C-alpha positions as CSV (number, residue, x, y, z in Angstrom):
1,M,-96.1,-44.3,146.1
2,A,-98.8,-47.0,147.8
3,K,-100.2,-49.3,145.0
4,K,-103.9,-47.5,146.3
5,D,-102.5,-44.1,145.1
6,E,-100.9,-44.9,142.3
7,L,-104.3,-45.8,141.6
8,G,-105.6,-43.0,142.6
9,R,-103.7,-40.9,140.3
10,R,-104.0,-41.9,136.9
11,G,-107.9,-42.7,137.5
12,E,-108.3,-38.9,137.9
13,D,-105.3,-38.4,134.9
14,L,-108.0,-40.6,133.6
15,A,-111.1,-38.9,134.5
16,V,-109.5,-35.9,133.6
17,G,-108.9,-37.3,130.1
18,Y,-112.8,-38.2,130.2
19,L,-113.9,-34.7,130.9
20,Q,-112.2,-32.9,129.0
21,D,-113.2,-35.4,126.0
22,R,-116.6,-33.9,127.0
23,G,-116.1,-30.7,126.2
24,L,-115.0,-29.4,130.5
25,V,-113.1,-26.4,131.1
26,V,-110.7,-27.9,134.5
27,L,-110.0,-24.7,136.5
28,S,-108.0,-26.4,139.8
29,R,-107.3,-30.2,140.6
30,N,-106.6,-31.6,144.3
31,W,-107.0,-28.8,146.0
32,R,-106.9,-28.6,149.5
33,C,-107.4,-26.4,152.2
34,R,-107.5,-27.4,155.5
35,D,-111.3,-29.0,155.8
36,G,-110.3,-31.3,152.7
37,E,-109.9,-31.3,149.1
38,I,-111.7,-31.3,146.1
39,D,-110.2,-33.3,143.0
40,V,-111.7,-31.6,140.1
41,V,-112.8,-27.9,139.4
42,A,-114.1,-27.2,136.0
43,T,-116.7,-25.3,133.8
44,D,-118.5,-26.4,131.2
45,R,-119.2,-22.7,130.5
46,W,-122.7,-22.5,132.0
47,R,-121.6,-23.4,136.1
48,L,-119.0,-24.4,138.0
49,V,-118.2,-28.9,138.6
50,V,-117.3,-30.0,140.7
51,C,-116.4,-33.6,140.5
52,E,-115.6,-36.4,143.0
53,V,-113.4,-38.9,141.1
54,K,-113.2,-42.7,143.1
55,T,-111.1,-45.5,141.7
56,R,-111.1,-48.6,141.5
57,S,-108.8,-52.0,140.1
58,N,-112.3,-53.8,140.8
59,F,-116.0,-54.6,142.1
60,A,-114.7,-56.4,145.3
61,F,-114.6,-53.7,147.6
62,G,-118.4,-51.9,145.8
63,A,-118.7,-49.6,143.0
64,P,-116.9,-46.7,143.3
65,A,-119.4,-44.6,143.1
66,E,-120.6,-45.9,147.1
67,A,-117.6,-44.5,148.3
68,V,-118.9,-40.8,148.0
69,T,-121.2,-41.0,151.4
70,W,-123.3,-38.2,152.2
71,Q,-120.2,-38.1,155.0
72,K,-118.6,-37.4,151.6
73,A,-120.4,-34.6,149.7
74,A,-121.1,-32.3,153.0
75,R,-117.0,-32.3,152.6
76,I,-117.2,-31.8,149.5
77,R,-119.3,-28.4,149.7
78,R,-117.6,-27.3,152.4
79,V,-114.7,-27.2,150.1
80,T,-116.5,-25.9,147.8
81,E,-116.9,-23.0,150.2
82,A,-113.4,-22.5,150.5
83,W,-112.6,-22.9,146.8
84,L,-115.2,-20.1,145.6
85,T,-113.8,-17.9,149.2
86,A,-110.4,-18.0,148.0
87,H,-111.0,-17.6,143.9
88,Q,-112.9,-15.1,144.7
89,V,-115.8,-16.5,142.9
90,R,-118.7,-14.6,144.3
91,W,-121.9,-16.6,142.4
92,C,-122.9,-18.8,140.0
93,E,-124.5,-22.3,139.6
94,I,-122.7,-25.2,141.5
95,R,-123.4,-28.6,139.8
96,F,-121.4,-31.9,142.2
97,D,-120.4,-34.8,140.3
98,V,-119.0,-38.7,140.3
99,V,-116.4,-39.4,138.2
100,A,-116.9,-43.3,139.0
101,V,-113.9,-45.5,137.1
102,L,-113.1,-48.8,137.0
103,A,-109.6,-49.6,135.6
104,P,-108.4,-53.1,136.1
105,P,-104.6,-54.9,135.5
106,G,-104.4,-55.3,131.9
107,G,-107.6,-54.1,131.3
108,P,-110.4,-51.6,129.2
109,V,-111.0,-48.7,132.0
110,S,-113.9,-47.2,132.2
111,F,-116.0,-44.7,133.2
112,Q,-119.4,-43.1,135.2
113,H,-120.8,-40.1,135.4
114,Y,-123.0,-39.2,137.5
115,E,-123.7,-35.0,137.4
116,A,-125.9,-33.7,139.7
117,A,-124.9,-36.4,142.0
118,F,-125.7,-34.8,145.7
């Protein structure tokens, strides 16, 4: 597995723990369809929370959340529609979040949670 993939997987694992610590219940991880992937689908008991997780080890390529472009947000919305269909969810309130994870080698991990990011 490439270093980037390892960092991404570690970031997603850390983000899931972060979300669970805040009371969210994870329903799906890395759900895929032909249009793309959703990193985390969770619920806060009132709404569906679709989370895009972005992880960086430093700021050399910008802050993690900067990687979520409007094109990426549009793709996540399309994939969410497929998730809803596949899980036979007829209607529910949906919030789209970004969890940015900064995980420097040997340093402390930090999180930025952008609720209703798009």
